[in-house]
FISENU-721606 format. One line per 3 residues: number of its first residue (from 0); their letters; for each residue x, y, z of N, C-alpha, C. Coordinates in steps of 0.05 Angstrom, whole numbers. Atoms other than C-alpha are relative to their C-alpha. Layout:
FISENU-721606
NUM> A> X,Y,Z,X,Y,Z,X,Y,Z; ...
end
This chain:
FISENU-721606
0> MPE> -19,22,-3,-132,197,-10,-9,-23,-19; 8,21,19,-134,150,-69,6,-28,11; -2,28,-8,-146,77,-53,16,-14,-23
3> ISR> -16,14,20,-93,36,-89,-3,-30,1; 6,29,-2,-112,-33,-64,-18,-6,23; 18,8,-22,-162,-70,-21,-1,-31,0
6> FLG> 1,29,-2,-160,-141,5,-5,-8,29; 5,11,-27,-185,-181,65,-9,21,20; 10,-21,-17,-219,-119,93,20,22,6
9> III> -22,-19,-3,-154,-79,89,-1,19,-23; -1,-20,21,-153,-14,50,28,13,1; -27,-12,3,-86,12,24,-4,26,-16
12> YLN> 3,-25,14,-81,85,3,25,17,3; -22,-20,0,-32,141,-13,-14,28,1; 10,-27,-1,-42,215,0,13,17,-21
15> FKE> -11,-20,18,-33,270,-51,16,20,16; -17,-21,-12,22,320,-35,7,-7,29; -7,10,-27,45,279,25,30,6,4
18> HNP> -28,-5,-8,110,290,62,17,-25,-4; -20,23,1,173,247,54,5,-10,28; -9,19,20,196,194,65,-25,-14,-13
21> PHF> 22,13,13,153,155,15,-13,-21,18; 15,18,-17,99,116,52,-28,-5,-10; 28,5,6,30,86,47,-15,-4,26
24> HAR> 17,3,-23,-28,83,95,-17,-26,-4; 18,23,1,-69,21,112,-20,3,22; 21,-1,-20,-135,17,148,-14,-27,1
27> YGD> 15,25,-5,-170,-44,178,-19,5,23; 19,-8,-21,-233,-27,216,8,26,12; -9,-24,-14,-213,24,268,30,3,2
30> FKI> -29,0,-2,-139,8,262,12,14,-25; -14,-14,22,-91,50,220,30,-2,4; -29,0,-1,-18,44,203,11,16,-24
33> VVQ> -15,-13,21,33,80,161,25,-17,-4; -23,17,5,88,39,127,19,15,-19; -20,-13,17,151,71,99,8,-20,-22
36> IET> -4,18,23,161,42,29,29,-9,-2; -28,8,4,237,42,27,10,-18,23; -11,15,-23,248,12,97,-19,-21,12
39> GIV> 19,18,-12,184,-24,116,-7,6,29; 6,-8,-28,181,13,183,-30,6,2; 29,-3,-4,110,11,210,-5,18,24
42> EGK> 9,-17,-22,78,65,253,-30,-5,4; 28,4,-6,12,52,287,-5,-28,10; 8,26,-11,-26,-9,311,-19,-14,-20
45> FPK> 16,17,17,-57,-66,271,-2,-27,14; 0,28,-9,-81,-136,290,23,-15,-14; -24,14,9,-23,-184,282,-4,-13,-28
48> RAL> 5,14,26,-54,-225,225,-4,20,-23; 4,-20,21,-76,-163,186,27,13,-7; -27,-11,5,-6,-133,194,17,-18,-17
51> SHV> -16,19,16,26,-196,167,-9,0,-29; 11,-1,27,-20,-192,106,10,26,-14; -10,-25,12,-1,-119,94,29,-2,-7
54> LEW> -29,1,5,73,-133,100,7,-20,-22; -4,19,23,68,-193,53,-6,14,-26; 7,-15,24,32,-150,2,21,21,-7
57> YEI> -21,-21,4,83,-94,12,25,-12,-13; -24,13,11,141,-141,-3,-3,-6,-30; 5,7,28,109,-163,-68,-2,25,-17
60> HKQ> 6,-23,16,91,-93,-91,16,25,6; -16,-22,-8,146,-49,-64,7,19,-23; -7,-17,23,169,-23,-132,-24,15,-11
63> ELL> 24,-13,9,98,-8,-154,-9,22,19; 6,-20,-19,87,30,-90,17,25,-3; -18,-22,5,148,73,-102,-7,15,-25
66> QNW> 8,-13,25,127,86,-174,-25,17,4; 24,-15,-6,58,107,-149,6,25,16; -7,-23,-17,88,152,-96,11,23,-17
69> YSI> -13,-22,16,131,191,-146,-19,10,-21; 20,-8,20,75,192,-198,-21,19,12; 19,-18,-13,25,221,-149,12,26,8
72> EAT> -14,-25,-8,76,271,-124,4,19,-24; -6,-16,23,92,294,-195,-25,8,-16; 22,-5,18,26,289,-233,-28,-4,13
75> GDF> 26,6,-12,-29,265,-186,-11,-26,-10; 10,26,12,-36,201,-227,11,-24,16; -9,25,-13,-32,131,-198,-14,-23,-13
78> TKI> 12,24,11,-48,60,-216,-7,-18,24; 8,20,-20,-85,8,-175,20,-22,1; -18,22,-4,-43,-48,-147,-16,-25,7
81> NPL> 15,25,-5,-67,-120,-146,-1,-6,30; 2,8,-29,-93,-145,-79,17,-25,6; -13,25,-9,-61,-200,-39,-18,-23,-6
84> E> 17,24,8,-85,-267,-65,6,-23,18
end
């Protein structure tokens, strides 16, 4: 699972050869969530503040996430995405 970003103790990653719909995973300590890239639907549990950081980052980088999803699916290549500042 390639790590594509890390900020405030949150790790964002994508899986190779993952199922649709396009989504990314986030981990914060023992908490894990999956966020659908096209809709923003969140599955799993996260502390409220950490979730708000992930969703803020997601809104800023939605297009980059989709590009990474399709690139990983097609070639296995990806690019790191800037952390939330």
